N, C-alpha and C positions, 0 to 999 in steps of 0.2 A: 504494499499499499504506500503510495507516494506521500511523503511528509509535506511537500509543497503543494498548497491548494491550487496553484496554477495548472497542475497536471490532472485536475479532477473535472469530469464532465457529468452533470446530472441531467439526463435527457429523457424525453418521453416520445413515444411513437403513437401518432394519432391519425385517424382517417375514418372514412365511411366504411361500413361493413363490406367485406370482400374486396378491399383495395390492395390487400397483400401485406398488412402490418406484421402478422405473425410469421409469414413466410420470410419476410425481409429480416426480422429479428433472428430467426433460425439460421439464416445465412451468415449474419454478423457474428453469431456465437461460433459457428463452424470455422469461419475464416480467422477468427481471433484465437482459435485453439481451445475454447472452453468446452465444446462438445466435439466428438469425433465421428458422428454420423448425423446427417441432416434428416429431420423428420419432415413430413408433409401434412398440411392441414387436411387434405382429402383422404389421407391414410389414417388420420387420427393418432399420430405418434409424435407430435411436436413437443418440445420441452416446455414452451411457454403456455400452451393450452393444456394444463394438467388435470383439470376437473373432468369427470366422466361426461358431464353435460356438454362441455366445450368440445370434447373429442367426438362425441356422437353427432352434434349439430354443426360442427365445423365453424363455430364462431367463438370469439373471446367474450367471456362473461365477467371475469374478475381481472383487475390489473395485476400483472406479474412483474416482480422485480428481479433483476439479475445484474451481474458485474462482469466486464471483460476488459482486456488491456490491448492497446494498439498505439504504436509509435510513442511508447513511454508515457501514455496517457491512461488513467483509469476511467472507464466509462460505465457509470451506473445507468441502466436502461429500465424504463417502465413501459411495458407493452399494454396499451389501454384498449378497452372494448370499442367496437365501431357501432354497435346497435344502440339506438337512442334510449332503450329501456334501462341501460346500464350507464347512463350519463354521469351518475354520481362518482363512478370509478375514474372517469376522465377529470371531473371537477377537482377531486381531492388530489389527484396526481399532479395536475397543472399547478395547484397551489404551492407545491414544494419543489418544482423543477426550475432549473436555470435555463434550459433550452429545449427545443422540440423539433421533431421532423414531421411534417405533414405529407402523408403518402396519398397519391392520386392515381386512379386507374387511367391508363393511356387511352381507353375507349370512353369510359363514363365521365372522366374529367372531374370537375368540382361537383360532387353529388351532395344531396341535402345535408347529410351528417358531417361531410367534410367541411361544409360552410359553418355548421354549428360549432364544431370543435375548434376551428380556426378563430372564430370570434370569441370563444371561451379563452383561448390563448391570448387574444388581444386584451381582454380584461385584466389579465395578469402580467401584461407587458413582457411576454416571453419571446426572445429572439428565436428564429426558426429557419430551417431549410425546407425546401419542397423537393420531393422525389417523385417523379412521374414514372410509375411502375407499369408493368404489363405492356411494354412497348412492342412485344413480339406478337400480340393478339391481333386478329383480323379486325380492322376498323380503328386501330390505334392511330392517333393523330396528335403529334407533339405540339405543333403550332396552335391547334384548336384548344388544347388543354391550357396552354400558356395564355391564350386570349381569355379563356374562362377565369383563370386566376386573376388576370388584370381587371376583368369586368366585375367579379364578385368578391374578391378578397383584398388585393393590394396592387397598386400600379408599380410598386417598387421592386417587383420580382423580375429577374432576368436570368436566362440560362447561362450556366458555366459549363454545361455539357451539351453535346448534340448527339443524336443517335446515328449510327452507321448502319444503313439498311433500314427497311420498313417492314413492319408486321412480321411474318414468319422468316423473313430474310435478315432480321436484326442480327448483326454479328459483333458489334462493339460500340464504343462511344468515342467522341472527340472531347478532349479536355481543353477548353478555351483559355485556361490560365497558362498551361505549359505549351499549348498548341501542338499536342501530340495525339495520335490515335491510340486507343487502348483496346486490346483484344483479349478474350478470356478462353482458356483452354478447357473445352468441355470434357475431355477425357479425364481430367483431374477435378471435375465438377467446379471449375472456375478458380481453383486454388492457385494455379499458375496463370499469370497474366503478363502481358508484355506491351511495351510502348513502341510505336513506330511512326513513320512519317504519315501525315494526313493524306488519304487518297486524293488524287488529283481532282476528281469530280466533286469533292467536298471542300476543296481549298477556298474557293471564293465565298461560300456561305459561312465557313468558319472564320475567315478574316473579317467579313462584315459584321458577324455576330460578336466577335471579340472587340471590334471598334465600338459597337453600340454599348457593350459592357463597360469599356474604359470611359466612354463619354459620360455614362450615368455615374460611375464611381468618382469621376474627377470633380463632381459637384461637392464632394465631401472631403477632399484631400488636396491641399495646395501643391504638394510635390508632384502628385500624379497629374494635376491640371497643367502645371508648367511643362511637364514632359509631353503631355498630349498636344498642347498648343504649339510647342516647338518641334513636334513630330520626331521626338527622340525615341530611342529604344526603351521600352518599359520592361524592367526586369521582373521575372516571375516572383521573386521574393517581395518586391514592393506591392505587386498586385495581390498577393496572398494577405499581406498585412492590411491593405485597404479594405479588402473584402471582409476580413475579420472585424475590423473596427466599425465598419458601416453596418454589418449584420448585428453586432452587439448593441449598436445605437438605434436599431429599428429603422435604419435608412435604406436597407437593402435585404432582399430575400434571395439567396442563390437557389437556382433550379437545376436539379440533376435528373438523370434519366437512366433507365435500364429495364431489366426483367429479372426479378429475384428468382422466379421459378426456373428460368433458364441460366441462372448464375452469371448474369451480365450486369455490371455497374455497381455491385455492392461494395467492393473495396474502395472505389472512389468516394462513395457515400460515407464510409467509416473515416476516410481521410478528411472529408469535409467536416465531420463531427469534431475530430481532433483539432483541425486547423481553424475553424470558423466559429464554432459555438462557444459560449462563455464558460469560464470557471466560476466558482463561488466568489472569487475576488473581482470579477468583471461586472457583476449585477448589483443593483441598489440593495441596500439592507432592507430586510422585511419590515413591514409596518408593526411597530412595537410601542406599547404604552407603559409608562411607569405607574405601577399600581398605587403608589403613595400620592402622587401629584396629579395623575390623569393626563400628564403631558406626553407627547410623542418623543421617543428617544431612539438612538441609533445603536444597533447591535452589530458589531463587526465580525466577520468570519475569521476570528483569531483563536488559535488553539490554546493560547495561554490566558484567555479571558474566562469569565464565569460561564458555566455551562448553561445553554438555553436551547431547547428543541421543541418541535411541534409533533404531536401524535396525529398522523393523517389517516391511519387505517387500523382497524381491529379485526383480527381473524381468529376464529376458534379452531385450534388444531387438535386432532384426536390424540396426538402423541405428547405434545408439550403443554396443552391447555391454551391459555389466552396469549396470542402473539400480538404485540403492538408495534406497528411500523412507525418509525420516527425519522424526521429530518433534523439533523443537528445544525444549528446556525452559529453557535460560538462555543468555545471551550471544549472540554472533553469529559468523559465519565468512564468508569471502569466497571467490570463485572463485580458484583457484590456491593456496588456503590449505592448511596442513598440519594433519591431525587425528591424534589418538592413539586407537587401538582398545584400550579398557581390557580387553576380553575376552582378547585375545592379545598385548597390549603391542607391537603393530606400528604404526609411523608410516606414514601414507599421504597422498597429495596429492589434493585435489579439483580435477579439471580443468574440470568444468562443474556449474552449479546450474540445475535445470530446474523451472519451475512447470508442473504437469501439468494438462491439460484432457482427461481420459479418456486416449486414446493420443496426443494432440497435445502438443507441448512448446514452452515459451517460455523462452529463456535469461534468467536474472536474475543480478545481480552479488553479492547479499548474502542470507544467511539469518539471520533474527533469531528471538529467543525467541518461541514461540507458532506459528511457521511449520510447515507441512507441505509438503515438496517432495521432489524426487528429486536425487540427486547421481551424478555419473559420475567414475570415476577409481580409487577403492579396489578392489583385486582380492581382498583377503582378508576383506572385511566380510561378515558373515552376518546373517540374521534374528535379532533379539534382542540384538545387540552394542551396547554403550555406546561412543559416540565423544565425545571431549572435546578441549579445548585441551591442550597438552603439560604444563602445570603442575598440572592437576587430576587427582586420583586417586580417582575415585568409580565406583560401579557402580549403574546403574539396574536395577530389578526386571526380570527376563527375562519372556518370554511363554511360557505353558504351552499346549501343543497336545495334542489327544486322540491316542490311539494309532490306528494303522491296523488295520483289522479283516478285510480281505479281500485275497487275493493271486491273481495269475495268473502262469503261466510264460510267458516271452517269449523268442523266439530269432530271429536274423536269417535272412532267406530265402537270402541269399547271403553269401559271405565278404566281399564288398565292403561289405555292409550292417553288418558287425560293428563296425568302428571308428566309423561314423556313429551306431550304436545306443548304444555306450558313451558317446560324447560327449553325445548328446541326453539320455540318462538322468541323467548327471552334472548337466547344466544344469537339468533339471526337478527333481531332488532338491534343488538349491540354491534354486530358486524356491519350492517347496512343502514346508513342514515336516511335512505329514502323508503325503507320498509317500516310500516307502522302496524301495531296491534292495538285494537280497541274493542270495547264492548258496546253493543247496541242496548241501551237501557230499556227499550220497549220490548224487545224480543229475547234479550239475554244472550244473543248469539255473539260469538267471537268473530270479529272482522279483521282480515289482514289486507293491507293497502300497499300498493306499489306504483311503479312508473308505467306499467302496461301489462297486457295479457301475458307476454313472454316472460317478463320479470316474475310474475306470480306463478306461472307454470314451472319455472326453474326452482322457485322456493318450495313449492309442493313436492317436486321431484326430489329435492335435497332432504326434505322431511322424511320421505320414505326410505331413501338410500342411506343417508348418514345417521339419522336418528331412529330409524326403524319405527316411525310413527305412521299408523294407517288412519286416514281421516276422510270424512265425506266433505265434498267441496260444493259450494253453491255456484250460481251463475254470476258472472262479472257484473258489478254495479259501479256507478260513477261515485267518486269520493267528493261529495259536495262540501262547501263551507258556508258560513253565515256572516253577515255584517249588519250594520244598523243604518237607518236613514236619518234619525233625529237625535238632537242633543237633549238629554234628560238629566234629572237629579235622582240619585238612588240613595236611600238611607237604610241602615241596618243597625240593629242593636242586639246584644246578647247579655241580658241582665237576669240572672236566676241563681238559685242555690242548688247545688248538686252534691249529694253525699256529705252534707255539712260544710261544703266549701262554696264561697261566693264567687260569682263570675260577673264581670262588668266590662262592657266595651260598647261604644257608640261611634259610628263612622258615617260620613256623608261624602258622596262622590258626584262629580260632574262627568258624565259619560257622553262622548260625542264621536261622530264618524270622522274618519281620516282618509285622505287620498294616499295612494301608494307612494307618490313622490315625497310625501311628508314623513315617511317612515325611514328610520336609519337602516342601513344595509343589514340584512339578516333578522330584522325585528318584524314580528307579526302585529304587535300592539305596543303602545307607549304608556308608561305609568309615570306620573309626576305628582309632587306634593307641594303645596304652598303653606303648609302648616308651620306654626312655631312649636318649640319644645313644650310650651305651656298647654297646648291643646292635647297633643299626644306625644309622649317622649320619643325621641328618634330611635330608641332601641327597639321599638315596635314597628317601625316603618318597613323594614325588610320583610317581616312576616305578612304585613298588610299587602305589600306589592306582590309577594309570591302567591298569596291567596287570591288576589284580584285577577292575576293572569291565569291562575288555574281555573277560576270560575268561568273564564272565557273559553275553556275547552268543551263546554257543554251548552250549546246554543238553545234558545227557547223554541225553535221551530222543529228541528229534526235531530237535536242533540249533537250537531256537528260543531267543530271549532269555530269560534267567532273571531274575525280578524279585521284589520284596518280600523281599530278603535283606540281612542285617546281616553285614558282614565285619570282623572285629577282628584286627589284626596283634598277636599276643601275645608272640612271641619270634623271635629270628633270630641269625645269625652273619655276620660279615664279615671280610675280610682286607684290610689296608691296601694290599697290593700288587696282589692279583688281583681284588678286588671291583670291579664296574662297574655302570652302569645296565643294560646288556644282561644281565648275570648275574642281577641281581635281577628283571628283567622275565621272564626264562625260568623262574626258580625259582618266581615267583609264579603264572605260568600253570599250571605243573605242580601246585602246591599247591591252587589253586582248582578245577582240573579233578578232582583226587582227592576233594576235599571234596564237590563237587556230586554225584559218582557215589555217595558213601556216604550222602548226606543224604536218601535216598528222595524223588527228584524226582517231581513230578506235573504234569500238563498243566493249563493254564488256558485257558478259551475266552472269546471276547467275547460279552457278553450285551447285547442291544439292547432299547431301550424302544420298543415298538410301539403306535401309536395307530390304532385302526380306527374309522371313522365309518360307521354302517350304519343302514338302516331297521330299525325295531324287530323285525320278524318274523324277521330272520335272526340276532338276537343269540345265541340259544341254540346254534345250529349253529356260529357263529364261535367262541364261548367253548369249545365242545367240541373244535374243531379246534386252537385254541391250546393247550389242555391236553394234547392228544396230541403236541404238538411240545415238550414239557417246559416249556411256558409257565406263568408265575405271574401270575394276574390281579390287578392293583393296584387298579383303579378302574373302575366302570361309572357313567356319568353322562349326563344329557340334554344334547344339543347341537342346539339349533334344530330341534326335532321329530324328531330322530334320536337314536341311542344312540352314545356314544363309549366304546370299550373300551380301557383302557390296560393293557398287560401287559409283563412281562419275559420275553424269549424268546431262547434261544441262537442266535447267528448261523447256525450250521450247519444249523438246522432251517428257515431262511427262504429258501433258494434256491428260486426258482419260486413264491414265496408269492403274487405278484400274480395269476398264473393260477389258483391254488387259490381265492383269495378271490373272483375273478370268477365262478368256477363255483358257489361256495356261495351267493353273494348275487345271482345272475343279473345280474352286472355293475353292481350298484347301490351296493356298498360301496367305500370308498377307504381307503388306509392310508399312513402314513409311519412311518419308523423311524429311530432315532438311536442311536449308541453310548452305552451306560450304564456298563459296568464289565467287568473281567475277573474271573472266579471259577473255582475248581477244578471240574473235571468229575468226575462220579461214576465209580467204578472200572470198572463195566461199559462205560461210554461211552469211558473212556480205552483200554481194550483194543481196542475197535472202531477208534478213531482210530489207534492204533499199527499195527494190521494193515493199515489202508488206506494209511498213509504209507510203511510199510516194504514194501508190496506182497505181503503174505502172502495 
């Protein structure tokens, strides 16, 4: 492990489903000597897709972490899922990465989920490379995919590679930085590769492409600009330096190409990771708050500083128990060391530190700044928690996850399954921040909620296989939420004697609706107080806030969570003898319940962003069908000789849509959907929802 952080690369691989992420990662591990036999997704034997469900379905479900070495650089790789139902895995991975590779299909180009994950990376300001894969496939068009990247993602992306040959005749690539052709020996599965002179019929396009690259980069470097204007020879070393600097500053995205399945272009991609993507020293310090003052502070990636890390993933392992994946931002910690969880102020001990290679583990003794690894030992550590050395009082920015949008009822088949089911659901809820377990207070049913039908299907399959739980499953239902329309005053009191002990608490709240733009990031509701210590001592405020926010988890209409609400504690009374945290908690629950019932609650439904790609002749019928589903058409655009329709459609209208779309398009259209937002339902739709849920 390199001691110098400049040798470290923490990168993620992200793309639309079936763009070739896992195949590319498999090649990278093979060429760096980590594995000695390449697996294939279609054979179900890849290293990174280790879950049974991943191998059977040929998709990535959970992000997998591994480490390899290349050109004296340590590269920590996270292979993320491409399916939108598992977007939480992408979100938490991007939160802790320094760089990323966006992989695009040479035929499909910028597909819907490619666009989604690219903009997720934009939110975290992550420098990245683009790799256009599958250039050997029929219909692959390099220039068209680059145009799509310019149109939908960024204008700052330019190729540093060109393909030699087209479709099945793809034989190598041209490196525009060294101006050499690179060919890959298929007898050695691409392990042996060689550089030679650029073929004559590619010379002109290579020279003009390199000139366009230099012209773009010269905007960001005076030395390069001067040489360009003076028509001087530009050394490869200077060009590499300028590409690296401009990539790290988000001024440039290098585009590379190849075919991972055919073992073409992967080593130049690993070179680009080592040469152009940032080390922990090259990126801004993470957003950090001093717990004592509330002010923002800087944590530097210094091995000798106080230890600070973020837990970004929890995984329940059948052999070692609870695995917590962490990214270390400063300092170091050792096996058997003590850490402080800043989120709950609990001290815990690390019993093991594991360097992960997909689902395989290697014990290591020390974790240092910049490292990504798993720890074993802490029982109370959750996703998003900040852990530090005992003398540091800071909080790293949490990870925000999307809301679950679909639910199913689940019940054990036998009484013996009940305890196993409860245990399994608790563990899965701890692992997956987008998976929720709740009770329907009217029917008593247990509901599980997730990001889509595939997400819940995988959960149910894991219950059966991993936990040996046999359960009956209901039909999918929309996960609705509630909000309020009016500002009201809610009062609550708890004044009584129980078992010879007095209880006294009186609270009064102003409860009002909030717009989404007024909510801080990651918050569903806001609690504030304008009280003085004379009204209610401040020692009770935290329990009042906790109780108020908990009361919003049970709405007055359909017992769904209530969101976009501002709660102001405006007055109250206490008694020095009889007031207690319990008294104020009960009084607060009563007051908030009263307020929500008076505030004209309304139902909110999840709205999905739907992308349909269809032959042109079916465009009109598909648009008409989406309109009939209360859909709003956002965009209609060309997509590689087809039409792409982007629309906002309520989730409740999309059950069975795949069958409907196949019928309309004679099986020739495809679609994807992802959660977009929650919005209020129209009154007539609300009445229909209430009748259905209440069983009228």
